[in-house]
C-alpha positions in Angstrom: 10.6 -57.1 34.3 11.7 -53.5 34.5 11.4 -51.4 38.1 12.5 -48.3 39.2 12.6 -46.3 42.5 13.3 -42.7 42.8 13.8 -42.4 46.9 16.4 -43.3 49.2 14.2 -43.3 52.2 12.5 -46.8 51.5 14.4 -50.3 50.5 14.7 -51.3 47.7 14.0 -54.6 45.6 14.0 -54.8 41.8 14.3 -58.1 40.4 14.0 -59.2 37.0 14.6 -63.1 35.6 18.9 -62.5 36.2 19.2 -59.4 37.7 18.8 -58.1 41.2 18.8 -54.7 43.1 18.9 -54.8 46.4 19.0 -52.2 49.5 19.6 -52.7 52.9 20.0 -49.4 54.8 22.9 -47.6 53.4 24.2 -50.3 51.2 22.7 -51.0 47.9 23.6 -54.8 46.3 23.6 -55.4 42.6 23.6 -59.2 41.4 23.9 -61.0 38.4 22.9 -64.7 38.9 23.9 -65.9 35.4 27.7 -65.1 36.2 27.6 -65.1 40.0 28.6 -61.8 40.6 27.7 -59.3 43.2 29.1 -55.7 43.7 27.8 -53.6 46.9 27.8 -50.1 47.4 28.0 -48.2 50.7 26.2 -45.1 49.6 27.0 -43.1 52.7 30.6 -44.1 52.6 31.2 -41.8 49.6 29.0 -44.3 47.7 31.9 -46.6 47.0 31.5 -50.1 45.8 33.6 -51.5 48.7 32.7 -55.2 47.4 32.8 -57.3 43.9 32.6 -60.9 44.2 32.8 -63.6 41.8 31.8 -67.0 42.7 32.5 -65.7 46.3 36.1 -64.4 45.4 36.4 -60.7 46.2 38.6 -58.5 43.4 38.1 -55.4 45.1 40.9 -54.9 48.1 39.6 -53.8 51.2 41.3 -54.4 55.1 38.2 -53.9 56.9 36.2 -56.8 58.7 32.5 -54.9 58.6 31.3 -51.6 57.6 31.2 -50.6 60.9 34.9 -51.2 61.2 35.7 -49.4 58.3 33.6 -46.4 59.4 35.2 -46.1 62.6 38.1 -45.7 61.5 38.0 -45.3 57.7 40.9 -45.9 55.1 41.2 -46.1 51.3 39.9 -49.3 49.8 37.3 -50.7 47.2 36.5 -47.5 44.5 36.9 -44.2 46.0 35.9 -41.3 43.9 38.6 -38.2 44.1 37.1 -35.1 43.5 37.5 -31.9 43.2 41.1 -32.7 42.8 42.6 -36.1 42.5 46.0 -37.0 43.7 48.0 -34.0 45.0 48.2 -30.4 45.2 51.5 -28.8 45.3 50.3 -26.1 47.9 47.5 -25.4 49.8 45.8 -23.7 47.1 44.8 -23.8 43.3 44.5 -21.8 40.3 41.3 -21.4 38.0 40.6 -19.2 35.5 43.6 -16.9 36.1 42.8 -16.9 40.0 44.4 -17.9 43.4 41.9 -20.1 45.5 43.9 -20.5 49.1 42.5 -23.6 51.0 41.2 -23.1 54.4 43.1 -25.3 56.9 41.2 -24.5 59.8 38.5 -26.3 58.3 40.0 -29.5 58.4 38.3 -31.3 55.7 40.8 -32.6 53.8 44.1 -34.6 54.4 47.7 -34.5 53.4 50.2 -37.2 51.9 53.6 -38.0 53.7 55.0 -34.5 52.0 52.3 -31.9 53.4 50.5 -31.8 49.8 46.8 -31.4 49.9 45.7 -35.0 48.5 42.6 -36.7 46.9 39.9 -33.8 47.6 36.9 -33.5 49.9 34.5 -36.6 49.1 36.2 -39.4 49.8 33.8 -40.7 52.9 30.9 -38.4 51.7 27.7 -38.8 53.6 25.5 -37.1 51.6 25.0 -39.4 48.6 21.1 -39.9 47.4 20.0 -42.9 45.8 17.8 -41.5 42.8 17.4 -44.7 40.7 17.4 -48.2 40.6 16.6 -50.6 37.9 16.6 -54.2 37.5 15.9 -55.6 34.0 17.0 -58.2 31.5 20.0 -56.3 30.5 21.4 -55.6 33.7 21.3 -54.4 37.4 21.6 -50.4 37.9 21.8 -47.7 40.6 22.6 -43.9 40.1 22.8 -41.8 43.0 23.5 -38.1 43.2 25.8 -35.7 45.4 25.2 -32.2 45.4 28.4 -30.5 46.3 27.4 -26.9 45.9 24.8 -27.4 49.0 27.9 -28.0 51.4 29.3 -25.0 52.9 32.4 -26.7 54.1 33.0 -28.0 50.6 32.2 -24.7 48.6 34.5 -22.8 51.3 37.5 -24.9 49.8 36.2 -25.5 46.0 33.7 -22.5 45.2 32.6 -24.0 42.1 29.1 -24.8 42.4 28.3 -28.6 41.0 26.8 -31.9 41.2 28.1 -35.7 40.4 25.9 -38.4 39.5 27.5 -41.8 39.5 26.1 -44.9 38.3 26.9 -48.8 38.7 25.8 -50.6 36.3 26.3 -54.7 36.3 25.7 -56.6 33.1 27.1 -60.0 31.9 29.6 -60.0 34.8 31.0 -56.4 33.7 30.7 -53.3 35.8 30.3 -50.3 34.3 31.4 -46.8 36.7 29.7 -44.3 35.1 30.3 -40.3 36.4 28.5 -37.3 35.2 29.5 -34.0 36.5 27.2 -31.0 36.4 28.7 -27.5 36.4 26.2 -25.3 38.4 28.1 -22.3 38.6 28.7 -18.8 36.6 32.1 -19.4 35.6 34.0 -22.3 33.9 34.7 -25.3 36.5 38.3 -26.8 36.1 38.2 -30.9 36.2 40.7 -32.9 38.2 38.5 -36.0 39.0 39.5 -39.7 39.5 39.0 -43.2 41.0 41.4 -44.8 43.0 40.4 -48.6 42.6 41.8 -51.0 44.8 42.3 -54.5 42.9 43.1 -58.1 44.2 44.0 -61.8 42.9 43.1 -63.5 45.9 45.1 -67.0 46.6 47.8 -65.6 43.8 51.1 -64.3 45.3 51.7 -60.5 44.3 55.1 -62.1 43.0 52.9 -64.0 40.1 50.9 -61.2 39.1 51.6 -59.5 35.5 50.4 -56.3 34.5 49.3 -54.6 31.4 49.7 -50.9 31.1 48.3 -49.5 27.7 50.0 -46.4 27.4 52.8 -44.6 25.4 53.7 -42.0 27.6 55.4 -42.0 31.5 54.9 -38.4 33.3 58.1 -37.5 35.2 57.4 -37.4 38.8 59.6 -35.4 41.4 60.9 -36.9 44.7 57.4 -36.1 46.2 55.4 -37.2 43.3 54.7 -34.1 41.8 55.0 -33.7 37.7 58.1 -32.0 36.9 56.6 -31.1 33.2 58.5 -33.6 31.8 56.7 -36.6 29.8 59.3 -39.7 28.2 58.1 -42.8 26.0 56.8 -45.3 28.4 59.5 -48.1 29.2 56.8 -50.3 30.5 56.4 -53.1 28.4 53.5 -55.6 28.8 53.8 -57.6 30.6 55.1 -56.3 33.9 55.8 -58.5 36.4 55.4 -57.0 40.0 58.1 -59.4 41.6 60.4 -57.1 42.5 58.7 -54.3 41.4 56.9 -51.4 43.0 54.7 -48.7 41.1 53.2 -45.4 41.9 53.5 -44.0 38.4 51.4 -41.6 36.2 50.8 -42.6 32.5 49.1 -40.5 29.6 49.2 -41.5 25.9 46.5 -44.0 26.8 45.6 -46.6 24.2 41.8 -46.0 23.2 41.5 -49.6 22.6 43.5 -51.0 25.3 43.1 -52.2 28.8 44.8 -52.0 31.9 45.1 -55.4 33.5 46.6 -57.8 36.2 46.6 -61.4 35.8 48.3 -64.6 37.5 47.0 -68.5 38.7 44.4 -68.4 35.6 42.8 -65.0 37.0 42.4 -61.7 35.2 41.1 -58.3 35.9 40.5 -56.1 33.2 39.9 -52.7 33.2 38.8 -50.1 30.3 38.8 -46.7 30.6 36.4 -44.3 28.4 38.3 -41.5 26.1 37.8 -38.7 28.9 40.0 -40.2 30.9 43.0 -38.8 29.8 45.5 -40.4 32.5 46.1 -43.6 34.3 47.5 -43.8 37.6 49.3 -47.4 38.6 49.7 -47.9 41.9 51.3 -51.2 43.6 53.3 -50.8 46.9 55.8 -53.5 47.8 54.2 -56.2 50.5 50.9 -55.0 49.6 48.4 -57.3 48.2 46.7 -55.0 45.6 47.1 -53.3 43.1 45.2 -49.5 41.8 44.7 -48.6 38.2 43.3 -45.3 38.5 41.4 -43.4 35.7 41.7 -39.8 36.2 40.6 -36.7 34.1 44.0 -35.1 34.4 47.4 -35.5 35.5 48.3 -34.7 39.2 48.7 -31.2 40.3 46.8 -30.3 37.2 45.1 -27.2 38.1 48.6 -25.7 38.8 50.5 -27.2 36.2 47.7 -25.7 33.6 48.0 -21.9 35.5 51.7 -22.1 35.2 51.5 -23.2 31.2 53.2 -26.7 31.8 49.9 -28.7 31.2 48.0 -27.9 28.6 45.3 -31.0 28.7 43.1 -29.6 31.7 39.6 -30.1 30.7 36.8 -27.9 31.7 33.4 -27.8 32.2 31.5 -24.5 30.9 28.9 -22.7 32.8 25.7 -25.2 32.7 27.4 -27.8 31.0 28.1 -31.2 32.1 31.2 -33.8 31.5 30.6 -37.5 31.6 33.0 -40.8 31.1 32.9 -44.5 32.2 35.4 -46.9 33.0 34.5 -50.6 32.8 36.0 -53.5 35.3 35.6 -57.1 33.9 36.9 -60.2 36.0 37.6 -63.4 34.0 39.2 -67.1 35.2 37.2 -66.8 39.0 
């Protein structure tokens, strides 16, 4: 059975023999009965896949007990999208196509890190996503949502490149694909600095028992304020890396296109594979916290400004009228 709905104003119910798509209010749930897997997406909270369970065990970390609690005091959790810049800028401005674009601090629609650097863009908690398609067939449960950034003056005032994002979550055989398409609707070439800050956990397994695989040959040197210095060195993180006594907030390039980021312990494992247009991986595992982030990134931290300075050569761009797209895949096992 195959069924699609293209309106987010009415409840979605799409069902096949094994796969199901349900919508209740702002939450869309994808189900894979054979693998006892469910993924729930809060469309009105940044289109965030905030819950991914296998046999009832959560593999994505969230600190809140309900969506209402999360909405009342938003924090990053689940699978937040970072756009139009991922991670940090080194100032309240960015460069593109040889021009400097100052951010408007008076609008109050972006946040700072501990060092007063603009961080993680504008859309982490965006309410403006619309479901445009939902399908459950014999192969997968899928939902696609669209965010039309260009329609919002308060965003365009900060990043004056008209663009739209379509995000597709596809659950098949217990694996979740997150597919992203960015469409440049501007008359100018659009610089791309996009990523996801996904939070993973191994419930019931102490952090000191977690082992991490980092499939990268290069380590991006960061300053004391977590900005790239321009230096890149061979990665010293030979796999597996034990998290016992280890904290990570590191940026990696030279990714192995056949490799997977992973965390495992207690017989459980979460593997994350990046598509080739994700050139950078950030790994974040702060001490004393029961989560680890594997973050697929289109570019390094502060990419716009480093590219303008001539110290970063791999900034991706989107020509007028063109699209950029890529996926990453989350595969749990042992749950």
